[in-house]
N, CA, C and O atoms as a MOPAC input file, in Angstrom:
PM7 MOZYME 1SCF
protein

 N     14.25600 1   -55.29300 1    89.89100 1
 C     14.48200 1   -53.95400 1    90.37800 1
 C     13.27100 1   -53.48600 1    91.18900 1
 O     13.41600 1   -52.90600 1    92.26500 1
 N     12.10100 1   -53.74100 1    90.66500 1
 C     10.89800 1   -53.34700 1    91.38700 1
 C     10.76300 1   -54.13900 1    92.69200 1
 O     10.26300 1   -53.62200 1    93.69000 1
 N     11.20600 1   -55.37300 1    92.67300 1
 C     11.15600 1   -56.20100 1    93.88200 1
 C     11.98200 1   -55.56800 1    94.99900 1
 O     11.53300 1   -55.49800 1    96.14300 1
 N     13.18200 1   -55.11000 1    94.67100 1
 C     14.03400 1   -54.49500 1    95.68700 1
 C     13.44400 1   -53.17900 1    96.19200 1
 O     13.58900 1   -52.85100 1    97.36900 1
 N     12.78500 1   -52.42900 1    95.32300 1
 C     12.14000 1   -51.18800 1    95.75400 1
 C     11.03700 1   -51.48800 1    96.76200 1
 O     10.90200 1   -50.78500 1    97.76400 1
 N     10.25200 1   -52.52300 1    96.50200 1
 C      9.18500 1   -52.90500 1    97.43200 1
 C      9.76900 1   -53.38900 1    98.75200 1
 O      9.23900 1   -53.07300 1    99.81700 1
 N     10.85300 1   -54.14900 1    98.69200 1
 C     11.49700 1   -54.64800 1    99.91800 1
 C     11.98300 1   -53.48000 1   100.76900 1
 O     11.75400 1   -53.46800 1   101.97800 1
 N     12.64900 1   -52.49600 1   100.16300 1
 C     13.12600 1   -51.35700 1   100.93300 1
 C     11.96700 1   -50.51700 1   101.45600 1
 O     12.07200 1   -49.93300 1   102.53400 1
 N     10.86200 1   -50.44500 1   100.71100 1
 C      9.68700 1   -49.72500 1   101.18700 1
 C      9.10600 1   -50.39600 1   102.42400 1
 O      8.71900 1   -49.71800 1   103.37600 1
 N      9.04200 1   -51.71500 1   102.41400 1
 C      8.53700 1   -52.45100 1   103.57700 1
 C      9.46900 1   -52.27100 1   104.76500 1
 O      9.01000 1   -52.10900 1   105.89600 1
 N     10.77300 1   -52.29900 1   104.51800 1
 C     11.74100 1   -52.06000 1   105.59500 1
 C     11.53700 1   -50.67000 1   106.18400 1
 O     11.60100 1   -50.49400 1   107.40100 1
 N     11.28900 1   -49.67400 1   105.31700 1
 C     11.06500 1   -48.30800 1   105.79800 1
 C      9.80900 1   -48.22600 1   106.65600 1
 O      9.80300 1   -47.54400 1   107.68100 1
 N      8.75500 1   -48.90900 1   106.24900 1
 C      7.51700 1   -48.89100 1   107.03600 1
 C      7.73400 1   -49.53900 1   108.39100 1
 O      7.31400 1   -48.99200 1   109.41100 1
 N      8.38000 1   -50.69200 1   108.41800 1
 C      8.62000 1   -51.39300 1   109.68100 1
 C      9.52200 1   -50.56700 1   110.59100 1
 O      9.26300 1   -50.46300 1   111.79000 1
 N     10.58600 1   -49.97300 1   110.02800 1
 C     11.49300 1   -49.15400 1   110.83100 1
 C     10.76600 1   -47.92200 1   111.37300 1
 O     11.01100 1   -47.50600 1   112.50500 1
 N      9.88500 1   -47.34500 1   110.57800 1
 C      9.12000 1   -46.18800 1   111.04100 1
 C      8.17600 1   -46.53000 1   112.17000 1
 O      8.00900 1   -45.74400 1   113.10200 1
 N      7.55300 1   -47.70300 1   112.09700 1
 C      6.63500 1   -48.13500 1   113.15300 1
 C      7.37600 1   -48.31200 1   114.47300 1
 O      6.85900 1   -47.96700 1   115.53500 1
 N      8.59400 1   -48.85200 1   114.39700 1
 C      9.36100 1   -49.09200 1   115.61000 1
 C     10.16600 1   -47.87900 1   116.06800 1
 O     10.87600 1   -47.95500 1   117.07100 1
 N     10.06800 1   -46.77000 1   115.35200 1
 C     10.69800 1   -45.54000 1   115.81300 1
 C     12.10600 1   -45.29500 1   115.31800 1
 O     12.78400 1   -44.40700 1   115.83400 1
 N     12.56200 1   -46.03300 1   114.35900 1
 C     13.89600 1   -45.82300 1   113.80600 1
 C     13.78700 1   -44.88000 1   112.60600 1
 O     13.75000 1   -45.32400 1   111.45800 1
 N     13.73700 1   -43.59500 1   112.87900 1
 C     13.50000 1   -42.60500 1   111.83800 1
 C     14.61000 1   -42.51300 1   110.81200 1
 O     14.34200 1   -42.36300 1   109.62000 1
 N     15.84900 1   -42.60000 1   111.25700 1
 C     16.97500 1   -42.50100 1   110.32900 1
 C     17.02700 1   -43.66400 1   109.36200 1
 O     17.25100 1   -43.48600 1   108.16400 1
 N     16.81800 1   -44.85000 1   109.88900 1
 C     16.82000 1   -46.04300 1   109.04000 1
 C     15.62600 1   -46.00800 1   108.09500 1
 O     15.74100 1   -46.39400 1   106.93100 1
 N     14.49400 1   -45.55300 1   108.58400 1
 C     13.29900 1   -45.46400 1   107.74200 1
 C     13.50700 1   -44.46700 1   106.60500 1
 O     13.11400 1   -44.73000 1   105.46900 1
 N     14.11400 1   -43.34100 1   106.90300 1
 C     14.36200 1   -42.33600 1   105.86600 1
 C     15.34600 1   -42.84900 1   104.82300 1
 O     15.16900 1   -42.62400 1   103.62600 1
 N     16.37600 1   -43.53500 1   105.28300 1
 C     17.35300 1   -44.08800 1   104.35000 1
 C     16.73500 1   -45.15400 1   103.45900 1
 O     16.95400 1   -45.15900 1   102.24700 1
 N     15.97500 1   -46.04300 1   104.04700 1
 C     15.34000 1   -47.10600 1   103.26900 1
 C     14.32500 1   -46.52500 1   102.28800 1
 O     14.20800 1   -47.01000 1   101.16200 1
 N     13.59700 1   -45.49800 1   102.70000 1
 C     12.63800 1   -44.86500 1   101.79900 1
 C     13.35100 1   -44.17200 1   100.64200 1
 O     12.87100 1   -44.20100 1    99.50900 1
 N     14.47400 1   -43.55900 1   100.91800 1
 C     15.26100 1   -42.92300 1    99.85400 1
 C     15.77900 1   -43.93400 1    98.84600 1
 O     15.73300 1   -43.70000 1    97.63800 1
 N     16.27000 1   -45.05500 1    99.34400 1
 C     16.74600 1   -46.11000 1    98.45400 1
 C     15.59900 1   -46.65800 1    97.62300 1
 O     15.75900 1   -46.90900 1    96.42900 1
 N     14.44300 1   -46.84400 1    98.24900 1
 C     13.27300 1   -47.34500 1    97.51700 1
 C     12.86000 1   -46.37200 1    96.41300 1
 O     12.49100 1   -46.80500 1    95.32200 1
 N     12.91400 1   -45.08100 1    96.67700 1
 C     12.57000 1   -44.08800 1    95.65900 1
 C     13.52600 1   -44.15100 1    94.47600 1
 O     13.10000 1   -44.12000 1    93.32100 1
 N     14.81400 1   -44.24000 1    94.76500 1
 C     15.81200 1   -44.29900 1    93.70000 1
 C     15.62100 1   -45.54900 1    92.85200 1
 O     15.64400 1   -45.47700 1    91.62300 1
 N     15.43300 1   -46.68600 1    93.49700 1
 C     15.22600 1   -47.92500 1    92.74900 1
 C     13.95800 1   -47.88300 1    91.91500 1
 O     13.93600 1   -48.41200 1    90.80400 1
 N     12.90600 1   -47.26700 1    92.42700 1
 C     11.65800 1   -47.16800 1    91.67500 1
 C     11.83100 1   -46.27500 1    90.44900 1
 O     11.30900 1   -46.58000 1    89.37600 1
 N     12.55800 1   -45.17900 1    90.60600 1
 C     12.79800 1   -44.29100 1    89.46600 1
 C     13.63600 1   -45.00200 1    88.40700 1
 O     13.36400 1   -44.87300 1    87.21300 1
 N     14.64700 1   -45.74500 1    88.83200 1
 C     15.45300 1   -46.51600 1    87.88100 1
 C     14.58600 1   -47.53400 1    87.15900 1
 O     14.71800 1   -47.72100 1    85.95000 1
 N     13.69500 1   -48.19400 1    87.89900 1
 C     12.77700 1   -49.14900 1    87.27900 1
 C     11.90700 1   -48.46400 1    86.22800 1
 O     11.74000 1   -48.98300 1    85.12400 1
 N     11.35100 1   -47.29400 1    86.57100 1
 C     10.49800 1   -46.58700 1    85.62200 1
 C     11.25400 1   -46.18800 1    84.36000 1
 O     10.74000 1   -46.32700 1    83.25000 1
 N     12.47000 1   -45.69500 1    84.53500 1
 C     13.27400 1   -45.28700 1    83.37600 1
 C     13.56100 1   -46.48600 1    82.48100 1
 O     13.42500 1   -46.39500 1    81.26100 1
 N     13.95400 1   -47.60100 1    83.07300 1
 C     14.24500 1   -48.79000 1    82.27600 1
 C     12.98700 1   -49.35100 1    81.61800 1
 O     13.05000 1   -49.83600 1    80.48900 1
 N     11.85400 1   -49.29400 1    82.29900 1
 C     10.60700 1   -49.79400 1    81.71800 1
 C     10.17900 1   -48.93600 1    80.53400 1
 O      9.76800 1   -49.47200 1    79.50500 1
 N     10.26800 1   -47.62200 1    80.66100 1
 C      9.90400 1   -46.73200 1    79.55700 1
 C     10.87000 1   -46.90500 1    78.39100 1
 O     10.44500 1   -46.93700 1    77.23600 1
 N     12.15900 1   -47.01800 1    78.68000 1
 C     13.14500 1   -47.22300 1    77.61800 1
 C     12.88900 1   -48.53500 1    76.89400 1
 O     12.97600 1   -48.59200 1    75.66700 1
 N     12.57800 1   -49.57200 1    77.62500 1
 C     12.27700 1   -50.86400 1    77.01400 1
 C     11.01900 1   -50.78400 1    76.15800 1
 O     10.97700 1   -51.34000 1    75.06000 1
 N     10.00400 1   -50.10200 1    76.65100 1
 C      8.76100 1   -49.94000 1    75.89800 1
 C      9.01000 1   -49.19400 1    74.59000 1
 O      8.53900 1   -49.60600 1    73.53000 1
 N      9.75600 1   -48.09200 1    74.67600 1
 C     10.03000 1   -47.31000 1    73.47100 1
 C     10.89700 1   -48.07900 1    72.48900 1
 O     10.68800 1   -47.99700 1    71.27800 1
 N     11.85700 1   -48.81700 1    72.99500 1
 C     12.72700 1   -49.60800 1    72.12900 1
 C     11.93000 1   -50.66700 1    71.38900 1
 O     12.14500 1   -50.88500 1    70.19700 1
 N     11.00700 1   -51.33300 1    72.08700 1
 C     10.18500 1   -52.36100 1    71.45300 1
 C      9.17600 1   -51.75700 1    70.47500 1
 O      8.81900 1   -52.40000 1    69.48800 1
 N      8.71600 1   -50.53900 1    70.73500 1
 C      7.78700 1   -49.89500 1    69.80300 1
 C      8.49900 1   -49.53800 1    68.49200 1
 O      7.91100 1   -49.63900 1    67.41500 1
 N      9.75300 1   -49.12500 1    68.58700 1
 C     10.47600 1   -48.73600 1    67.37300 1
 C     10.90500 1   -49.96200 1    66.55400 1
 O     11.04600 1   -49.86500 1    65.33500 1
 N     11.10800 1   -51.08800 1    67.19600 1
 C     11.48700 1   -52.29800 1    66.47000 1
 C     10.29700 1   -52.96400 1    65.79700 1
 O     10.48300 1   -53.76100 1    64.87800 1
 N      9.08800 1   -52.66000 1    66.23000 1
 C      7.90500 1   -53.18100 1    65.58900 1
 C      7.50000 1   -54.57000 1    66.01900 1
 O      6.83600 1   -55.28400 1    65.26800 1
 N      7.88200 1   -54.95700 1    67.19400 1
 C      7.49500 1   -56.28500 1    67.67800 1
 C      6.16700 1   -56.22700 1    68.31700 1
 O      5.66400 1   -57.24600 1    68.79000 1

């Protein structure tokens, strides 16, 4: 999940450099959503493992 967020972030940077503002904004939005999903899943996994005592 984090890999895809980084890929979309790089796409947004490249599109922004070449002047494609709409594509850059869309790719940046997708990267933000994927990063938030990654954070939620990482925190949930951490809390789940803390409660199980592993």
